[in-house]
LUMVEX-681683 format. One record per atom (N, C-alpha, C, CB): residue number from 0; residue in three letters; atom name; x negated, y, z negated. Coordinates in nm, 2 decimals, m for minus. Glycine has a CB too. Layout:
BEGIN
[atom NUM,"ALA","CA",[X,Y,Z]];
...
***
This chain:
BEGIN
[atom 0,"MET","N",[m5.87,m7.81,17.81]];
[atom 0,"MET","CA",[m5.91,m7.68,17.71]];
[atom 0,"MET","C",[m6.02,m7.65,17.71]];
[atom 0,"MET","CB",[m5.88,m7.68,17.57]];
[atom 1,"GLU","N",[m6.15,m7.71,17.79]];
[atom 1,"GLU","CA",[m6.26,m7.65,17.81]];
[atom 1,"GLU","C",[m6.31,m7.51,17.76]];
[atom 1,"GLU","CB",[m6.27,m7.64,17.92]];
[atom 2,"GLY","N",[m6.36,m7.50,17.60]];
[atom 2,"GLY","CA",[m6.41,m7.33,17.60]];
[atom 2,"GLY","C",[m6.30,m7.31,17.49]];
[atom 2,"GLY","CB",[m6.39,m7.22,17.77]];
[atom 3,"ASP","N",[m6.17,m7.37,17.50]];
[atom 3,"ASP","CA",[m6.07,m7.28,17.39]];
[atom 3,"ASP","C",[m6.18,m7.39,17.27]];
[atom 3,"ASP","CB",[m5.82,m7.32,17.40]];
[atom 4,"THR","N",[m6.08,m7.27,17.14]];
[atom 4,"THR","CA",[m6.12,m7.31,17.07]];
[atom 4,"THR","C",[m5.97,m7.39,16.99]];
[atom 4,"THR","CB",[m6.19,m7.20,17.02]];
[atom 5,"LEU","N",[m5.90,m7.45,16.88]];
[atom 5,"LEU","CA",[m5.80,m7.44,16.82]];
[atom 5,"LEU","C",[m5.84,m7.37,16.69]];
[atom 5,"LEU","CB",[m5.75,m7.57,16.83]];
[atom 6,"SER","N",[m5.74,m7.34,16.60]];
[atom 6,"SER","CA",[m5.78,m7.35,16.46]];
[atom 6,"SER","C",[m5.68,m7.39,16.42]];
[atom 6,"SER","CB",[m5.82,m7.24,16.39]];
[atom 7,"GLY","N",[m5.78,m7.51,16.27]];
[atom 7,"GLY","CA",[m5.68,m7.58,16.20]];
[atom 7,"GLY","C",[m5.58,m7.54,16.12]];
[atom 7,"GLY","CB",[m5.73,m7.67,16.14]];
[atom 8,"PHE","N",[m5.52,m7.62,16.01]];
[atom 8,"PHE","CA",[m5.42,m7.51,15.94]];
[atom 8,"PHE","C",[m5.48,m7.42,15.85]];
[atom 8,"PHE","CB",[m5.32,m7.58,15.87]];
[atom 9,"GLY","N",[m5.42,m7.31,15.80]];
[atom 9,"GLY","CA",[m5.48,m7.21,15.74]];
[atom 9,"GLY","C",[m5.58,m7.09,15.77]];
[atom 9,"GLY","CB",[m5.52,m7.26,15.67]];
[atom 10,"GLY","N",[m5.59,m7.11,15.91]];
[atom 10,"GLY","CA",[m5.69,m7.04,15.97]];
[atom 10,"GLY","C",[m5.85,m7.08,16.00]];
[atom 10,"GLY","CB",[m5.69,m6.95,15.90]];
[atom 11,"ALA","N",[m5.88,m7.21,15.97]];
[atom 11,"ALA","CA",[m5.97,m7.22,15.90]];
[atom 11,"ALA","C",[m5.98,m7.31,16.05]];
[atom 11,"ALA","CB",[m5.97,m7.26,15.73]];
[atom 12,"PRO","N",[m6.09,m7.34,16.13]];
[atom 12,"PRO","CA",[m6.15,m7.38,16.26]];
[atom 12,"PRO","C",[m6.11,m7.54,16.24]];
[atom 12,"PRO","CB",[m6.33,m7.35,16.29]];
[atom 13,"ALA","N",[m6.09,m7.64,16.31]];
[atom 13,"ALA","CA",[m6.07,m7.73,16.32]];
[atom 13,"ALA","C",[m6.16,m7.83,16.31]];
[atom 13,"ALA","CB",[m6.02,m7.72,16.40]];
[atom 14,"THR","N",[m6.18,m7.92,16.17]];
[atom 14,"THR","CA",[m6.32,m7.95,16.20]];
[atom 14,"THR","C",[m6.36,m8.09,16.21]];
[atom 14,"THR","CB",[m6.40,m7.89,16.10]];
[atom 15,"ASN","N",[m6.27,m8.15,16.24]];
[atom 15,"ASN","CA",[m6.26,m8.32,16.26]];
[atom 15,"ASN","C",[m6.16,m8.39,16.41]];
[atom 15,"ASN","CB",[m6.17,m8.38,16.10]];
[atom 16,"ALA","N",[m6.21,m8.49,16.42]];
[atom 16,"ALA","CA",[m6.06,m8.56,16.59]];
[atom 16,"ALA","C",[m5.96,m8.51,16.54]];
[atom 16,"ALA","CB",[m6.01,m8.77,16.63]];
[atom 17,"VAL","N",[m5.92,m8.58,16.38]];
[atom 17,"VAL","CA",[m5.78,m8.52,16.34]];
[atom 17,"VAL","C",[m5.71,m8.42,16.34]];
[atom 17,"VAL","CB",[m5.77,m8.53,16.26]];
[atom 18,"ASP","N",[m5.78,m8.35,16.29]];
[atom 18,"ASP","CA",[m5.73,m8.15,16.32]];
[atom 18,"ASP","C",[m5.68,m8.19,16.49]];
[atom 18,"ASP","CB",[m5.95,m7.97,16.31]];
[atom 19,"THR","N",[m5.73,m8.16,16.55]];
[atom 19,"THR","CA",[m5.74,m8.17,16.73]];
[atom 19,"THR","C",[m5.62,m8.24,16.74]];
[atom 19,"THR","CB",[m5.88,m8.24,16.82]];
[atom 20,"LYS","N",[m5.61,m8.32,16.72]];
[atom 20,"LYS","CA",[m5.58,m8.45,16.75]];
[atom 20,"LYS","C",[m5.40,m8.41,16.75]];
[atom 20,"LYS","CB",[m5.64,m8.57,16.64]];
[atom 21,"VAL","N",[m5.41,m8.34,16.57]];
[atom 21,"VAL","CA",[m5.23,m8.28,16.54]];
[atom 21,"VAL","C",[m5.24,m8.19,16.59]];
[atom 21,"VAL","CB",[m5.16,m8.24,16.38]];
[atom 22,"LEU","N",[m5.33,m8.08,16.62]];
[atom 22,"LEU","CA",[m5.28,m7.97,16.68]];
[atom 22,"LEU","C",[m5.22,m7.99,16.81]];
[atom 22,"LEU","CB",[m5.37,m7.88,16.68]];
[atom 23,"HIS","N",[m5.24,m8.10,16.89]];
[atom 23,"HIS","CA",[m5.26,m8.14,17.04]];
[atom 23,"HIS","C",[m5.08,m8.19,17.03]];
[atom 23,"HIS","CB",[m5.41,m8.30,17.08]];
[atom 24,"ALA","N",[m5.04,m8.23,16.92]];
[atom 24,"ALA","CA",[m4.91,m8.27,16.95]];
[atom 24,"ALA","C",[m4.80,m8.21,16.85]];
[atom 24,"ALA","CB",[m4.92,m8.41,16.95]];
[atom 25,"PHE","N",[m4.86,m8.10,16.80]];
[atom 25,"PHE","CA",[m4.77,m8.04,16.73]];
[atom 25,"PHE","C",[m4.76,m7.95,16.91]];
[atom 25,"PHE","CB",[m4.83,m7.95,16.55]];
[atom 26,"GLN","N",[m4.85,m7.88,16.93]];
[atom 26,"GLN","CA",[m4.85,m7.79,17.10]];
[atom 26,"GLN","C",[m4.72,m7.89,17.17]];
[atom 26,"GLN","CB",[m5.06,m7.81,17.23]];
[atom 27,"SER","N",[m4.76,m8.00,17.19]];
[atom 27,"SER","CA",[m4.70,m8.06,17.31]];
[atom 27,"SER","C",[m4.53,m8.09,17.26]];
[atom 27,"SER","CB",[m4.81,m8.23,17.37]];
[atom 28,"SER","N",[m4.51,m8.10,17.10]];
[atom 28,"SER","CA",[m4.39,m8.12,17.11]];
[atom 28,"SER","C",[m4.31,m8.01,17.07]];
[atom 28,"SER","CB",[m4.36,m8.22,17.04]];
[atom 29,"PHE","N",[m4.42,m7.88,17.04]];
[atom 29,"PHE","CA",[m4.33,m7.77,17.05]];
[atom 29,"PHE","C",[m4.30,m7.73,17.18]];
[atom 29,"PHE","CB",[m4.37,m7.66,16.98]];
[atom 30,"VAL","N",[m4.39,m7.75,17.30]];
[atom 30,"VAL","CA",[m4.33,m7.70,17.42]];
[atom 30,"VAL","C",[m4.23,m7.81,17.44]];
[atom 30,"VAL","CB",[m4.43,m7.66,17.55]];
[atom 31,"GLN","N",[m4.19,m7.96,17.43]];
[atom 31,"GLN","CA",[m4.08,m8.04,17.47]];
[atom 31,"GLN","C",[m3.97,m7.98,17.44]];
[atom 31,"GLN","CB",[m4.08,m8.16,17.42]];
[atom 32,"VAL","N",[m3.95,m7.91,17.26]];
[atom 32,"VAL","CA",[m3.84,m7.89,17.20]];
[atom 32,"VAL","C",[m3.83,m7.71,17.29]];
[atom 32,"VAL","CB",[m3.87,m7.93,17.01]];
[atom 33,"GLN","N",[m3.87,m7.69,17.29]];
[atom 33,"GLN","CA",[m3.82,m7.51,17.36]];
[atom 33,"GLN","C",[m3.80,m7.59,17.56]];
[atom 33,"GLN","CB",[m4.06,m7.31,17.35]];
[atom 34,"GLY","N",[m3.84,m7.66,17.61]];
[atom 34,"GLY","CA",[m3.78,m7.68,17.71]];
[atom 34,"GLY","C",[m3.65,m7.77,17.70]];
[atom 34,"GLY","CB",[m3.87,m7.73,17.77]];
[atom 35,"LEU","N",[m3.60,m7.81,17.57]];
[atom 35,"LEU","CA",[m3.48,m7.87,17.55]];
[atom 35,"LEU","C",[m3.39,m7.74,17.52]];
[atom 35,"LEU","CB",[m3.48,m7.99,17.43]];
[atom 36,"LEU","N",[m3.42,m7.64,17.46]];
[atom 36,"LEU","CA",[m3.37,m7.55,17.45]];
[atom 36,"LEU","C",[m3.32,m7.44,17.52]];
[atom 36,"LEU","CB",[m3.42,m7.53,17.39]];
[atom 37,"ASP","N",[m3.43,m7.45,17.59]];
[atom 37,"ASP","CA",[m3.38,m7.39,17.74]];
[atom 37,"ASP","C",[m3.29,m7.43,17.82]];
[atom 37,"ASP","CB",[m3.46,m7.38,17.82]];
[atom 38,"GLN","N",[m3.29,m7.57,17.82]];
[atom 38,"GLN","CA",[m3.20,m7.67,17.89]];
[atom 38,"GLN","C",[m3.06,m7.63,17.82]];
[atom 38,"GLN","CB",[m3.24,m7.84,17.88]];
[atom 39,"ASN","N",[m3.09,m7.67,17.67]];
[atom 39,"ASN","CA",[m2.92,m7.62,17.65]];
[atom 39,"ASN","C",[m2.84,m7.51,17.65]];
[atom 39,"ASN","CB",[m2.89,m7.64,17.55]];
[atom 40,"ARG","N",[m2.94,m7.40,17.69]];
[atom 40,"ARG","CA",[m2.87,m7.28,17.70]];
[atom 40,"ARG","C",[m2.80,m7.30,17.83]];
[atom 40,"ARG","CB",[m2.96,m7.15,17.70]];
[atom 41,"VAL","N",[m2.84,m7.34,17.93]];
[atom 41,"VAL","CA",[m2.86,m7.33,18.04]];
[atom 41,"VAL","C",[m2.66,m7.43,18.04]];
[atom 41,"VAL","CB",[m3.04,m7.40,18.10]];
[atom 42,"LEU","N",[m2.69,m7.54,17.99]];
[atom 42,"LEU","CA",[m2.59,m7.63,17.95]];
[atom 42,"LEU","C",[m2.43,m7.57,17.92]];
[atom 42,"LEU","CB",[m2.65,m7.70,17.84]];
[atom 43,"ILE","N",[m2.48,m7.50,17.79]];
[atom 43,"ILE","CA",[m2.38,m7.36,17.72]];
[atom 43,"ILE","C",[m2.32,m7.31,17.86]];
[atom 43,"ILE","CB",[m2.49,m7.20,17.61]];
[atom 44,"ASN","N",[m2.37,m7.25,17.87]];
[atom 44,"ASN","CA",[m2.33,m7.14,17.94]];
[atom 44,"ASN","C",[m2.21,m7.21,18.08]];
[atom 44,"ASN","CB",[m2.49,m7.08,18.00]];
[atom 45,"GLU","N",[m2.29,m7.31,18.12]];
[atom 45,"GLU","CA",[m2.19,m7.38,18.27]];
[atom 45,"GLU","C",[m2.07,m7.43,18.15]];
[atom 45,"GLU","CB",[m2.29,m7.57,18.40]];
[atom 46,"ILE","N",[m2.11,m7.47,18.06]];
[atom 46,"ILE","CA",[m1.99,m7.54,17.99]];
[atom 46,"ILE","C",[m1.90,m7.46,17.98]];
[atom 46,"ILE","CB",[m2.02,m7.60,17.85]];
[atom 47,"ASN","N",[m1.91,m7.34,17.88]];
[atom 47,"ASN","CA",[m1.87,m7.21,17.86]];
[atom 47,"ASN","C",[m1.80,m7.15,18.03]];
[atom 47,"ASN","CB",[m2.01,m7.12,17.79]];
[atom 48,"GLN","N",[m1.88,m7.15,18.13]];
[atom 48,"GLN","CA",[m1.75,m7.11,18.27]];
[atom 48,"GLN","C",[m1.68,m7.18,18.29]];
[atom 48,"GLN","CB",[m1.78,m7.09,18.42]];
[atom 49,"ASN","N",[m1.75,m7.31,18.30]];
[atom 49,"ASN","CA",[m1.63,m7.42,18.33]];
[atom 49,"ASN","C",[m1.47,m7.40,18.22]];
[atom 49,"ASN","CB",[m1.72,m7.61,18.29]];
[atom 50,"HIS","N",[m1.51,m7.39,18.12]];
[atom 50,"HIS","CA",[m1.39,m7.38,18.03]];
[atom 50,"HIS","C",[m1.32,m7.23,18.06]];
[atom 50,"HIS","CB",[m1.44,m7.38,17.86]];
[atom 51,"GLU","N",[m1.40,m7.12,18.08]];
[atom 51,"GLU","CA",[m1.32,m7.02,18.09]];
[atom 51,"GLU","C",[m1.22,m7.03,18.25]];
[atom 51,"GLU","CB",[m1.42,m6.89,18.08]];
[atom 52,"SER","N",[m1.29,m7.14,18.35]];
[atom 52,"SER","CA",[m1.23,m7.14,18.49]];
[atom 52,"SER","C",[m1.06,m7.22,18.45]];
[atom 52,"SER","CB",[m1.36,m7.25,18.62]];
[atom 53,"LYS","N",[m1.06,m7.27,18.36]];
[atom 53,"LYS","CA",[m0.94,m7.39,18.38]];
[atom 53,"LYS","C",[m0.89,m7.51,18.44]];
[atom 53,"LYS","CB",[m0.88,m7.36,18.40]];
[atom 54,"VAL","N",[m1.03,m7.48,18.54]];
[atom 54,"VAL","CA",[m1.02,m7.57,18.68]];
[atom 54,"VAL","C",[m0.99,m7.70,18.62]];
[atom 54,"VAL","CB",[m1.16,m7.58,18.80]];
[atom 55,"PRO","N",[m0.89,m7.80,18.66]];
[atom 55,"PRO","CA",[m0.91,m7.95,18.62]];
[atom 55,"PRO","C",[m1.08,m8.02,18.66]];
[atom 55,"PRO","CB",[m0.78,m8.04,18.71]];
[atom 56,"GLY","N",[m1.14,m8.00,18.77]];
[atom 56,"GLY","CA",[m1.21,m8.06,18.81]];
[atom 56,"GLY","C",[m1.33,m8.02,18.70]];
[atom 56,"GLY","CB",[m1.21,m8.04,18.94]];
[atom 57,"ASP","N",[m1.34,m7.88,18.68]];
[atom 57,"ASP","CA",[m1.45,m7.83,18.59]];
[atom 57,"ASP","C",[m1.44,m7.88,18.42]];
[atom 57,"ASP","CB",[m1.44,m7.66,18.61]];
[atom 58,"LEU","N",[m1.33,m7.87,18.40]];
[atom 58,"LEU","CA",[m1.29,m7.92,18.27]];
[atom 58,"LEU","C",[m1.34,m8.04,18.22]];
[atom 58,"LEU","CB",[m1.17,m7.94,18.27]];
[atom 59,"SER","N",[m1.30,m8.16,18.34]];
[atom 59,"SER","CA",[m1.38,m8.30,18.33]];
[atom 59,"SER","C",[m1.54,m8.28,18.33]];
[atom 59,"SER","CB",[m1.35,m8.39,18.45]];
[atom 60,"ARG","N",[m1.61,m8.21,18.44]];
[atom 60,"ARG","CA",[m1.71,m8.24,18.41]];
[atom 60,"ARG","C",[m1.78,m8.19,18.27]];
[atom 60,"ARG","CB",[m1.75,m8.22,18.52]];
[atom 61,"ASN","N",[m1.72,m8.13,18.21]];
[atom 61,"ASN","CA",[m1.78,m8.03,18.11]];
[atom 61,"ASN","C",[m1.80,m8.20,17.99]];
[atom 61,"ASN","CB",[m1.62,m7.85,18.03]];
[atom 62,"VAL","N",[m1.72,m8.30,18.02]];
[atom 62,"VAL","CA",[m1.75,m8.42,17.90]];
[atom 62,"VAL","C",[m1.85,m8.47,17.93]];
[atom 62,"VAL","CB",[m1.67,m8.54,17.89]];
[atom 63,"GLY","N",[m1.97,m8.46,18.03]];
[atom 63,"GLY","CA",[m2.04,m8.48,18.06]];
[atom 63,"GLY","C",[m2.18,m8.42,18.00]];
[atom 63,"GLY","CB",[m1.99,m8.47,18.15]];
[atom 64,"LEU","N",[m2.14,m8.30,18.07]];
[atom 64,"LEU","CA",[m2.23,m8.17,18.03]];
[atom 64,"LEU","C",[m2.27,m8.19,17.86]];
[atom 64,"LEU","CB",[m2.12,m8.00,18.07]];
[atom 65,"ILE","N",[m2.14,m8.18,17.80]];
[atom 65,"ILE","CA",[m2.17,m8.18,17.62]];
[atom 65,"ILE","C",[m2.23,m8.30,17.59]];
[atom 65,"ILE","CB",[m2.04,m8.18,17.51]];
[atom 66,"ARG","N",[m2.21,m8.41,17.65]];
[atom 66,"ARG","CA",[m2.31,m8.53,17.57]];
[atom 66,"ARG","C",[m2.42,m8.50,17.66]];
[atom 66,"ARG","CB",[m2.27,m8.73,17.57]];
[atom 67,"GLU","N",[m2.48,m8.47,17.72]];
[atom 67,"GLU","CA",[m2.61,m8.44,17.79]];
[atom 67,"GLU","C",[m2.64,m8.34,17.67]];
[atom 67,"GLU","CB",[m2.60,m8.37,17.97]];
[atom 68,"LEU","N",[m2.60,m8.20,17.62]];
[atom 68,"LEU","CA",[m2.61,m8.15,17.49]];
[atom 68,"LEU","C",[m2.62,m8.21,17.39]];
[atom 68,"LEU","CB",[m2.53,m8.08,17.47]];
[atom 69,"ASN","N",[m2.52,m8.28,17.35]];
[atom 69,"ASN","CA",[m2.55,m8.38,17.23]];
[atom 69,"ASN","C",[m2.68,m8.44,17.23]];
[atom 69,"ASN","CB",[m2.44,m8.49,17.22]];
[atom 70,"ASN","N",[m2.72,m8.54,17.37]];
[atom 70,"ASN","CA",[m2.86,m8.60,17.32]];
[atom 70,"ASN","C",[m2.96,m8.49,17.33]];
[atom 70,"ASN","CB",[m2.90,m8.73,17.42]];
[atom 71,"ASN","N",[m2.96,m8.37,17.40]];
[atom 71,"ASN","CA",[m3.07,m8.29,17.43]];
[atom 71,"ASN","C",[m3.07,m8.24,17.20]];
[atom 71,"ASN","CB",[m3.02,m8.12,17.60]];
[atom 72,"ILE","N",[m2.97,m8.25,17.16]];
[atom 72,"ILE","CA",[m3.02,m8.23,17.04]];
[atom 72,"ILE","C",[m3.04,m8.31,16.97]];
[atom 72,"ILE","CB",[m2.97,m8.17,16.98]];
[atom 73,"ARG","N",[m3.01,m8.45,17.00]];
[atom 73,"ARG","CA",[m3.07,m8.57,16.93]];
[atom 73,"ARG","C",[m3.19,m8.56,16.92]];
[atom 73,"ARG","CB",[m3.04,m8.70,16.98]];
[atom 74,"ARG","N",[m3.23,m8.57,17.05]];
[atom 74,"ARG","CA",[m3.40,m8.53,17.09]];
[atom 74,"ARG","C",[m3.49,m8.37,17.02]];
[atom 74,"ARG","CB",[m3.39,m8.50,17.30]];
[atom 75,"VAL","N",[m3.40,m8.31,16.97]];
[atom 75,"VAL","CA",[m3.51,m8.19,16.93]];
[atom 75,"VAL","C",[m3.53,m8.24,16.78]];
[atom 75,"VAL","CB",[m3.46,m8.01,16.95]];
[atom 76,"VAL","N",[m3.34,m8.29,16.71]];
[atom 76,"VAL","CA",[m3.41,m8.37,16.59]];
[atom 76,"VAL","C",[m3.55,m8.41,16.56]];
[atom 76,"VAL","CB",[m3.35,m8.50,16.59]];
[atom 77,"ASP","N",[m3.49,m8.55,16.65]];
[atom 77,"ASP","CA",[m3.63,m8.64,16.68]];
[atom 77,"ASP","C",[m3.77,m8.57,16.67]];
[atom 77,"ASP","CB",[m3.63,m8.69,16.84]];
[atom 78,"LEU","N",[m3.75,m8.52,16.78]];
[atom 78,"LEU","CA",[m3.89,m8.45,16.78]];
[atom 78,"LEU","C",[m3.91,m8.34,16.69]];
[atom 78,"LEU","CB",[m3.93,m8.40,16.92]];
[atom 79,"TYR","N",[m3.85,m8.28,16.58]];
[atom 79,"TYR","CA",[m3.87,m8.20,16.51]];
[atom 79,"TYR","C",[m3.88,m8.31,16.36]];
[atom 79,"TYR","CB",[m3.77,m8.08,16.53]];
[atom 80,"ALA","N",[m3.84,m8.38,16.32]];
[atom 80,"ALA","CA",[m3.85,m8.51,16.22]];
[atom 80,"ALA","C",[m4.01,m8.58,16.25]];
[atom 80,"ALA","CB",[m3.71,m8.65,16.27]];
[atom 81,"ASN","N",[m4.00,m8.59,16.38]];
[atom 81,"ASN","CA",[m4.16,m8.64,16.43]];
[atom 81,"ASN","C",[m4.28,m8.55,16.35]];
[atom 81,"ASN","CB",[m4.18,m8.61,16.63]];
[atom 82,"LEU","N",[m4.26,m8.41,16.39]];
[atom 82,"LEU","CA",[m4.35,m8.33,16.35]];
[atom 82,"LEU","C",[m4.39,m8.29,16.22]];
[atom 82,"LEU","CB",[m4.32,m8.25,16.40]];
[atom 83,"SER","N",[m4.29,m8.32,16.17]];
[atom 83,"SER","CA",[m4.28,m8.31,16.03]];
[atom 83,"SER","C",[m4.34,m8.38,15.91]];
[atom 83,"SER","CB",[m4.16,m8.31,16.02]];
[atom 84,"SER","N",[m4.27,m8.53,15.96]];
[atom 84,"SER","CA",[m4.38,m8.64,15.88]];
[atom 84,"SER","C",[m4.53,m8.60,15.97]];
[atom 84,"SER","CB",[m4.34,m8.84,15.91]];
[atom 85,"LEU","N",[m4.57,m8.60,16.08]];
[atom 85,"LEU","CA",[m4.69,m8.50,16.13]];
[atom 85,"LEU","C",[m4.78,m8.45,16.05]];
[atom 85,"LEU","CB",[m4.66,m8.39,16.18]];
[atom 86,"PHE","N",[m4.74,m8.37,16.08]];
[atom 86,"PHE","CA",[m4.78,m8.22,15.91]];
[atom 86,"PHE","C",[m4.82,m8.27,15.76]];
[atom 86,"PHE","CB",[m4.60,m8.10,15.83]];
[atom 87,"ALA","N",[m4.73,m8.39,15.76]];
[atom 87,"ALA","CA",[m4.72,m8.47,15.58]];
[atom 87,"ALA","C",[m4.81,m8.51,15.63]];
[atom 87,"ALA","CB",[m4.60,m8.60,15.51]];
[atom 88,"ALA","N",[m4.84,m8.63,15.70]];
[atom 88,"ALA","CA",[m4.98,m8.73,15.70]];
[atom 88,"ALA","C",[m5.14,m8.57,15.71]];
[atom 88,"ALA","CB",[m4.96,m8.87,15.91]];
[atom 89,"SER","N",[m5.06,m8.52,15.82]];
[atom 89,"SER","CA",[m5.22,m8.45,15.82]];
[atom 89,"SER","C",[m5.26,m8.41,15.68]];
[atom 89,"SER","CB",[m5.23,m8.29,15.93]];
[atom 90,"SER","N",[m5.16,m8.35,15.62]];
[atom 90,"SER","CA",[m5.20,m8.24,15.52]];
[atom 90,"SER","C",[m5.22,m8.32,15.38]];
[atom 90,"SER","CB",[m5.08,m8.11,15.52]];
[atom 91,"GLY","N",[m5.24,m8.46,15.40]];
[atom 91,"GLY","CA",[m5.25,m8.54,15.24]];
[atom 91,"GLY","C",[m5.19,m8.65,15.24]];
[atom 91,"GLY","CB",[m5.19,m8.48,15.13]];
[atom 92,"GLY","N",[m5.29,m8.75,15.20]];
[atom 92,"GLY","CA",[m5.16,m8.89,15.14]];
[atom 92,"GLY","C",[m5.12,m8.94,15.31]];
[atom 92,"GLY","CB",[m4.95,m8.80,15.02]];
[atom 93,"GLY","N",[m5.11,m8.94,15.45]];
[atom 93,"GLY","CA",[m5.15,m8.97,15.54]];
[atom 93,"GLY","C",[m5.22,m9.05,15.60]];
[atom 93,"GLY","CB",[m5.16,m8.92,15.56]];
[atom 94,"SER","N",[m5.32,m9.02,15.54]];
[atom 94,"SER","CA",[m5.48,m9.06,15.62]];
[atom 94,"SER","C",[m5.41,m9.21,15.72]];
[atom 94,"SER","CB",[m5.66,m9.13,15.46]];
[atom 95,"ARG","N",[m5.34,m9.35,15.63]];
[atom 95,"ARG","CA",[m5.34,m9.46,15.71]];
[atom 95,"ARG","C",[m5.23,m9.42,15.85]];
[atom 95,"ARG","CB",[m5.29,m9.59,15.62]];
[atom 96,"ALA","N",[m5.09,m9.33,15.79]];
[atom 96,"ALA","CA",[m5.02,m9.33,15.91]];
[atom 96,"ALA","C",[m5.10,m9.25,16.03]];
[atom 96,"ALA","CB",[m4.89,m9.28,15.89]];
[atom 97,"MET","N",[m5.16,m9.16,15.97]];
[atom 97,"MET","CA",[m5.25,m9.11,16.11]];
[atom 97,"MET","C",[m5.34,m9.19,16.20]];
[atom 97,"MET","CB",[m5.34,m9.02,16.07]];
[atom 98,"SER","N",[m5.41,m9.27,16.09]];
[atom 98,"SER","CA",[m5.50,m9.37,16.21]];
[atom 98,"SER","C",[m5.40,m9.46,16.31]];
[atom 98,"SER","CB",[m5.59,m9.49,16.12]];
[atom 99,"GLU","N",[m5.28,m9.48,16.24]];
[atom 99,"GLU","CA",[m5.16,m9.61,16.33]];
[atom 99,"GLU","C",[m5.12,m9.52,16.42]];
[atom 99,"GLU","CB",[m5.00,m9.71,16.25]];
[atom 100,"GLY","N",[m5.14,m9.41,16.43]];
[atom 100,"GLY","CA",[m5.07,m9.33,16.58]];
[atom 100,"GLY","C",[m5.01,m9.19,16.55]];
[atom 100,"GLY","CB",[m4.92,m9.44,16.66]];
[atom 101,"GLY","N",[m4.95,m9.17,16.46]];
[atom 101,"GLY","CA",[m4.94,m9.02,16.39]];
[atom 101,"GLY","C",[m4.78,m8.98,16.37]];
[atom 101,"GLY","CB",[m5.02,m8.89,16.50]];
[atom 102,"SER","N",[m4.71,m9.11,16.40]];
[atom 102,"SER","CA",[m4.59,m9.10,16.40]];
[atom 102,"SER","C",[m4.49,m9.16,16.34]];
[atom 102,"SER","CB",[m4.57,m9.10,16.48]];
[atom 103,"VAL","N",[m4.46,m9.12,16.21]];
[atom 103,"VAL","CA",[m4.40,m9.17,16.13]];
[atom 103,"VAL","C",[m4.29,m9.14,16.09]];
[atom 103,"VAL","CB",[m4.46,m9.17,16.05]];
[atom 104,"GLY","N",[m4.12,m9.21,16.00]];
[atom 104,"GLY","CA",[m4.07,m9.09,15.96]];
[atom 104,"GLY","C",[m3.94,m9.06,16.09]];
[atom 104,"GLY","CB",[m4.20,m8.97,15.96]];
[atom 105,"THR","N",[m3.88,m9.14,16.18]];
[atom 105,"THR","CA",[m3.83,m9.05,16.29]];
[atom 105,"THR","C",[m3.71,m9.11,16.26]];
[atom 105,"THR","CB",[m3.88,m9.05,16.46]];
[atom 106,"VAL","N",[m3.64,m9.02,16.27]];
[atom 106,"VAL","CA",[m3.48,m8.98,16.25]];
[atom 106,"VAL","C",[m3.42,m9.05,16.37]];
[atom 106,"VAL","CB",[m3.44,m8.79,16.25]];
[atom 107,"ARG","N",[m3.31,m9.16,16.33]];
[atom 107,"ARG","CA",[m3.24,m9.22,16.40]];
[atom 107,"ARG","C",[m3.08,m9.26,16.36]];
[atom 107,"ARG","CB",[m3.33,m9.31,16.43]];
[atom 108,"GLN","N",[m3.01,m9.20,16.47]];
[atom 108,"GLN","CA",[m2.92,m9.20,16.45]];
[atom 108,"GLN","C",[m2.83,m9.32,16.43]];
[atom 108,"GLN","CB",[m2.91,m9.14,16.51]];
[atom 109,"ALA","N",[m2.70,m9.38,16.34]];
[atom 109,"ALA","CA",[m2.71,m9.48,16.35]];
[atom 109,"ALA","C",[m2.51,m9.39,16.31]];
[atom 109,"ALA","CB",[m2.85,m9.60,16.25]];
[atom 110,"GLY","N",[m2.47,m9.40,16.42]];
[atom 110,"GLY","CA",[m2.29,m9.40,16.40]];
[atom 110,"GLY","C",[m2.32,m9.17,16.36]];
[atom 110,"GLY","CB",[m2.21,m9.57,16.17]];
[atom 111,"HIS","N",[m2.26,m9.19,16.20]];
[atom 111,"HIS","CA",[m2.30,m9.07,16.11]];
[atom 111,"HIS","C",[m2.40,m9.05,16.02]];
[atom 111,"HIS","CB",[m2.21,m9.04,16.04]];
[atom 112,"LYS","N",[m2.44,m9.20,16.02]];
[atom 112,"LYS","CA",[m2.56,m9.17,15.94]];
[atom 112,"LYS","C",[m2.69,m9.17,15.96]];
[atom 112,"LYS","CB",[m2.56,m9.23,15.86]];
[atom 113,"ARG","N",[m2.73,m9.09,15.90]];
[atom 113,"ARG","CA",[m2.91,m9.03,15.97]];
[atom 113,"ARG","C",[m2.99,m9.14,15.84]];
[atom 113,"ARG","CB",[m2.95,m8.76,15.92]];
[atom 114,"ILE","N",[m3.02,m9.24,15.94]];
[atom 114,"ILE","CA",[m3.09,m9.36,15.89]];
[atom 114,"ILE","C",[m3.27,m9.30,15.91]];
[atom 114,"ILE","CB",[m3.04,m9.52,16.00]];
[atom 115,"ARG","N",[m3.37,m9.34,15.79]];
[atom 115,"ARG","CA",[m3.53,m9.30,15.85]];
[atom 115,"ARG","C",[m3.56,m9.42,15.81]];
[atom 115,"ARG","CB",[m3.64,m9.16,15.78]];
[atom 116,"SER","N",[m3.70,m9.47,15.92]];
[atom 116,"SER","CA",[m3.76,m9.55,15.95]];
[atom 116,"SER","C",[m3.91,m9.54,15.97]];
[atom 116,"SER","CB",[m3.71,m9.59,16.02]];
[atom 117,"GLY","N",[m4.00,m9.63,15.90]];
[atom 117,"GLY","CA",[m4.15,m9.62,15.89]];
[atom 117,"GLY","C",[m4.16,m9.50,15.81]];
[atom 117,"GLY","CB",[m4.24,m9.60,16.03]];
[atom 118,"MET","N",[m4.06,m9.51,15.68]];
[atom 118,"MET","CA",[m4.12,m9.48,15.56]];
[atom 118,"MET","C",[m4.11,m9.54,15.43]];
[atom 118,"MET","CB",[m4.09,m9.39,15.53]];
[atom 119,"ASP","N",[m4.26,m9.58,15.44]];
[atom 119,"ASP","CA",[m4.29,m9.69,15.34]];
[atom 119,"ASP","C",[m4.43,m9.63,15.28]];
[atom 119,"ASP","CB",[m4.30,m9.86,15.42]];
***
């Protein structure tokens, strides 16, 4: 991205490496989220077509498609949780977390409970 400038929060120019790192992390995460959401749209369309066809093979294929959809949704939730933690760490009180890799508070699923790890 030579020659490109990145804006910091609030429209101010990025003033240090941490701001640039945070902005790149946001951009990367949002690209991943958009890709997953696009893939989910395709999966949902295929699931609907299979359901409407009522063909036994298509209906049984939906089991795998729905699992893939659920896994994608979990990944989107994890990405947003990481973004939230990264934003909190970058906007104050989180300089220790930023210096240790910038990913804190990842939400993990355990059964139906949401457990936050890395929040100390």
